[in-house]
VEXDO-914103 format. One record per atom (N, C-alpha, C): atom name; x, y, z. Coordinates in Angstrom, 3 decimals, decimal comma. Example, Ala and Ser with C-alpha at 12.3 -4.5 7.8 and 13.67 -1.06 7.14 Angstrom:
// residues 2
[site N; [13,190; -5,690; 7,800]] [site CA; [12,300; -4,500; 7,800]] [site C; [13,200; -3,300; 7,800]] [site N; [12,850; -2,250; 7,080]] [site CA; [13,670; -1,060; 7,140]] [site C; [12,900; 0,030; 7,870]] 
END
This chain:
// residues 83
[site N; [121,532; 104,632; 55,000]] [site CA; [121,391; 105,707; 55,960]] [site C; [121,489; 105,160; 57,379]] [site N; [120,884; 104,003; 57,620]] [site CA; [120,932; 103,417; 58,965]] [site C; [122,372; 103,147; 59,386]] [site N; [123,175; 102,616; 58,469]] [site CA; [124,593; 102,363; 58,795]] [site C; [125,319; 103,654; 59,130]] [site N; [125,052; 104,705; 58,359]] [site CA; [125,710; 105,987; 58,617]] [site C; [125,292; 106,547; 59,970]] [site N; [124,009; 106,424; 60,300]] [site CA; [123,543; 106,915; 61,591]] [site C; [124,176; 106,118; 62,735]] [site N; [124,367; 104,804; 62,540]] [site CA; [125,046; 103,987; 63,556]] [site C; [126,479; 104,482; 63,770]] [site N; [127,182; 104,749; 62,670]] [site CA; [128,559; 105,265; 62,769]] [site C; [128,590; 106,612; 63,471]] [site N; [127,693; 107,485; 63,068]] [site CA; [127,649; 108,830; 63,613]] [site C; [127,270; 108,808; 65,090]] [site N; [126,290; 107,985; 65,436]] [site CA; [125,863; 107,873; 66,831]] [site C; [127,019; 107,382; 67,701]] [site N; [127,702; 106,345; 67,245]] [site CA; [128,798; 105,766; 68,023]] [site C; [129,928; 106,763; 68,262]] [site N; [130,061; 107,761; 67,401]] [site CA; [131,118; 108,761; 67,542]] [site C; [130,711; 109,921; 68,460]] [site N; [129,447; 109,960; 68,871]] [site CA; [128,955; 111,066; 69,694]] [site C; [129,415; 110,911; 71,145]] [site N; [129,885; 111,991; 71,748]] [site CA; [130,219; 111,936; 73,177]] [site C; [128,983; 111,564; 73,996]] [site N; [129,151; 110,655; 74,934]] [site CA; [128,054; 110,230; 75,794]] [site C; [127,283; 109,025; 75,298]] [site N; [127,620; 108,518; 74,102]] [site CA; [126,928; 107,349; 73,550]] [site C; [127,385; 106,092; 74,290]] [site N; [126,437; 105,261; 74,726]] [site CA; [126,759; 104,042; 75,468]] [site C; [126,519; 102,766; 74,679]] [site N; [125,629; 102,786; 73,700]] [site CA; [125,320; 101,583; 72,928]] [site C; [123,886; 101,623; 72,425]] [site N; [123,531; 100,619; 71,610]] [site CA; [122,204; 100,547; 71,006]] [site C; [121,697; 99,116; 71,036]] [site N; [120,401; 98,962; 71,227]] [site CA; [119,712; 97,686; 71,057]] [site C; [118,629; 97,906; 70,003]] [site N; [118,454; 96,929; 69,101]] [site CA; [117,497; 97,090; 68,013]] [site C; [116,896; 95,740; 67,647]] [site N; [115,635; 95,749; 67,240]] [site CA; [114,989; 94,527; 66,779]] [site C; [113,878; 94,877; 65,798]] [site N; [113,524; 93,924; 64,958]] [site CA; [112,432; 94,125; 63,998]] [site C; [111,637; 92,830; 63,911]] [site N; [110,310; 92,943; 63,959]] [site CA; [109,431; 91,785; 63,878]] [site C; [109,143; 91,392; 62,442]] [site N; [108,549; 90,210; 62,234]] [site CA; [108,216; 89,740; 60,885]] [site C; [107,262; 90,674; 60,154]] [site N; [106,486; 91,459; 60,906]] [site CA; [105,540; 92,386; 60,279]] [site C; [106,205; 93,695; 59,866]] [site N; [107,521; 93,819; 60,113]] [site CA; [108,242; 95,018; 59,736]] [site C; [108,336; 96,053; 60,834]] [site N; [107,585; 95,857; 61,928]] [site CA; [107,661; 96,801; 63,040]] [site C; [109,014; 96,657; 63,711]] [site N; [109,679; 97,777; 63,920]] [site CA; [110,990; 97,733; 64,540]] [site C; [111,130; 98,747; 65,651]] [site N; [112,102; 98,498; 66,498]] [site CA; [112,415; 99,426; 67,578]] [site C; [113,932; 99,477; 67,730]] [site N; [114,433; 100,679; 67,900]] [site CA; [115,854; 100,902; 68,132]] [site C; [115,981; 101,771; 69,365]] [site N; [116,790; 101,319; 70,318]] [site CA; [116,963; 102,045; 71,574]] [site C; [118,436; 102,400; 71,755]] [site N; [118,790; 103,667; 71,547]] [site CA; [120,153; 104,088; 71,864]] [site C; [120,233; 104,495; 73,339]] [site N; [121,362; 104,233; 73,960]] [site CA; [121,579; 104,593; 75,360]] [site C; [122,636; 105,684; 75,432]] [site N; [122,382; 106,661; 76,301]] [site CA; [123,253; 107,821; 76,456]] [site C; [123,618; 107,997; 77,921]] [site N; [124,749; 108,606; 78,170]] [site CA; [125,232; 108,793; 79,539]] [site C; [124,446; 109,843; 80,302]] [site N; [123,894; 110,812; 79,602]] [site CA; [123,149; 111,889; 80,266]] [site C; [122,303; 112,631; 79,255]] [site N; [121,369; 113,428; 79,756]] [site CA; [120,398; 114,090; 78,886]] [site C; [121,042; 115,081; 77,914]] [site N; [122,139; 115,698; 78,317]] [site CA; [122,837; 116,618; 77,419]] [site C; [123,347; 115,917; 76,171]] [site N; [123,766; 114,665; 76,304]] [site CA; [124,225; 113,893; 75,146]] [site C; [123,078; 113,649; 74,171]] [site N; [121,886; 113,423; 74,706]] [site CA; [120,696; 113,244; 73,858]] [site C; [120,413; 114,526; 73,090]] [site N; [120,492; 115,655; 73,777]] [site CA; [120,234; 116,951; 73,137]] [site C; [121,254; 117,230; 72,032]] [site N; [122,513; 116,881; 72,273]] [site CA; [123,541; 117,097; 71,240]] [site C; [123,288; 116,202; 70,031]] [site N; [122,863; 114,972; 70,256]] [site CA; [122,545; 114,075; 69,143]] [site C; [121,354; 114,611; 68,361]] [site N; [120,342; 115,075; 69,060]] [site CA; [119,165; 115,635; 68,389]] [site C; [119,535; 116,837; 67,524]] [site N; [120,519; 117,616; 67,959]] [site CA; [120,928; 118,822; 67,233]] [site C; [121,925; 118,547; 66,110]] [site N; [122,455; 117,335; 66,029]] [site CA; [123,451; 117,000; 65,006]] [site C; [122,855; 117,204; 63,609]] [site N; [123,524; 117,999; 62,776]] [site CA; [122,995; 118,368; 61,465]] [site C; [122,730; 117,155; 60,577]] [site N; [123,667; 116,231; 60,505]] [site CA; [123,481; 115,055; 59,645]] [site C; [122,313; 114,200; 60,146]] [site N; [122,155; 114,094; 61,460]] [site CA; [121,037; 113,361; 62,038]] [site C; [119,716; 114,055; 61,692]] [site N; [119,690; 115,381; 61,775]] [site CA; [118,477; 116,137; 61,436]] [site C; [118,106; 115,943; 59,959]] [site N; [119,098; 115,902; 59,094]] [site CA; [118,845; 115,675; 57,669]] [site C; [118,279; 114,271; 57,449]] [site N; [118,797; 113,290; 58,179]] [site CA; [118,281; 111,920; 58,070]] [site C; [116,836; 111,851; 58,565]] [site N; [116,540; 112,571; 59,644]] [site CA; [115,157; 112,607; 60,138]] [site C; [114,221; 113,200; 59,089]] [site N; [114,638; 114,292; 58,464]] [site CA; [113,817; 114,909; 57,418]] [site C; [113,580; 113,936; 56,268]] [site N; [114,637; 113,221; 55,861]] [site CA; [114,499; 112,231; 54,787]] [site C; [113,551; 111,116; 55,210]] [site N; [113,650; 110,682; 56,447]] [site CA; [112,768; 109,628; 56,951]] [site C; [111,308; 110,043; 56,927]] [site N; [111,038; 111,249; 57,356]] [site CA; [109,654; 111,742; 57,339]] [site C; [109,138; 111,871; 55,907]] [site N; [110,024; 112,224; 54,988]] [site CA; [109,598; 112,418; 53,603]] [site C; [109,481; 111,147; 52,795]] [site N; [110,286; 110,126; 53,136]] [site CA; [110,360; 108,964; 52,252]] [site C; [110,107; 107,608; 52,907]] [site N; [110,504; 107,415; 54,161]] [site CA; [110,506; 106,056; 54,706]] [site C; [109,413; 105,770; 55,712]] [site N; [109,044; 106,758; 56,510]] [site CA; [108,159; 106,489; 57,636]] [site C; [106,803; 107,151; 57,485]] [site N; [105,749; 106,393; 57,821]] [site CA; [104,412; 106,975; 57,907]] [site C; [104,270; 107,670; 59,260]] [site N; [105,087; 107,266; 60,220]] [site CA; [105,072; 107,864; 61,550]] [site C; [106,100; 107,191; 62,433]] [site N; [106,407; 107,826; 63,527]] [site CA; [107,294; 107,228; 64,527]] [site C; [107,071; 107,918; 65,851]] [site N; [107,566; 107,304; 66,905]] [site CA; [107,456; 107,876; 68,252]] [site C; [108,830; 107,857; 68,894]] [site N; [109,117; 108,888; 69,656]] [site CA; [110,365; 108,974; 70,400]] [site C; [110,012; 109,031; 71,875]] [site N; [110,696; 108,212; 72,657]] [site CA; [110,508; 108,219; 74,105]] [site C; [111,877; 108,399; 74,748]] [site N; [111,962; 109,291; 75,688]] [site CA; [113,199; 109,477; 76,435]] [site C; [112,910; 109,014; 77,854]] [site N; [113,670; 108,025; 78,294]] [site CA; [113,437; 107,430; 79,603]] [site C; [114,765; 107,216; 80,318]] [site N; [114,701; 107,179; 81,603]] [site CA; [115,888; 106,949; 82,422]] [site C; [115,867; 105,507; 82,918]] [site N; [116,937; 104,786; 82,672]] [site CA; [117,064; 103,412; 83,155]] [site C; [117,612; 103,481; 84,580]] [site N; [116,823; 103,054; 85,524]] [site CA; [117,237; 103,072; 86,927]] [site C; [118,049; 101,829; 87,281]] [site N; [117,720; 100,713; 86,639]] [site CA; [118,355; 99,446; 86,973]] [site C; [118,172; 98,521; 85,783]] [site N; [119,144; 97,686; 85,512]] [site CA; [119,020; 96,692; 84,436]] [site C; [119,714; 95,410; 84,884]] [site N; [119,070; 94,292; 84,663]] [site CA; [119,661; 93,003; 84,999]] [site C; [119,019; 91,938; 84,152]] [site N; [119,596; 90,755; 84,134]] [site CA; [119,057; 89,704; 83,294]] [site C; [119,536; 88,330; 83,716]] [site N; [119,291; 87,368; 82,888]] [site CA; [119,665; 85,988; 83,117]] [site C; [120,078; 85,383; 81,784]] [site N; [121,113; 84,591; 81,789]] [site CA; [121,534; 83,851; 80,588]] [site C; [121,858; 82,425; 81,010]] [site N; [121,167; 81,481; 80,398]] [site CA; [121,412; 80,062; 80,697]] [site C; [122,795; 79,693; 80,146]] [site N; [123,607; 79,002; 80,951]] [site CA; [124,915; 78,560; 80,444]] [site C; [124,738; 77,574; 79,301]] [site N; [125,676; 77,546; 78,364]] [site CA; [125,578; 76,595; 77,242]] [site C; [125,560; 75,144; 77,764]] [site N; [124,789; 74,305; 77,069]] [site CA; [124,731; 72,888; 77,432]] [site C; [126,068; 72,234; 77,140]] [site N; [126,440; 71,272; 78,000]] [site CA; [127,733; 70,566; 77,810]] [site C; [127,552; 69,277; 77,094]] 
END
């Protein structure tokens, strides 16, 4: 199901990308990025996505949280490879 949701998300207008990680304790976080709030609303309304959410609530998750936030600025640092 996760693979299908990745495919479906990537095909949605306004989709910019996803970052995801999972710790050794099984706790995970997935952050999809969207171009604007309307794109988020369209993804939320997607029938196949809604069916996956229902399945998740019924079978996979004891709970989850959704946060919608606006990224004002993003930057980072990457050490160059050693020579």
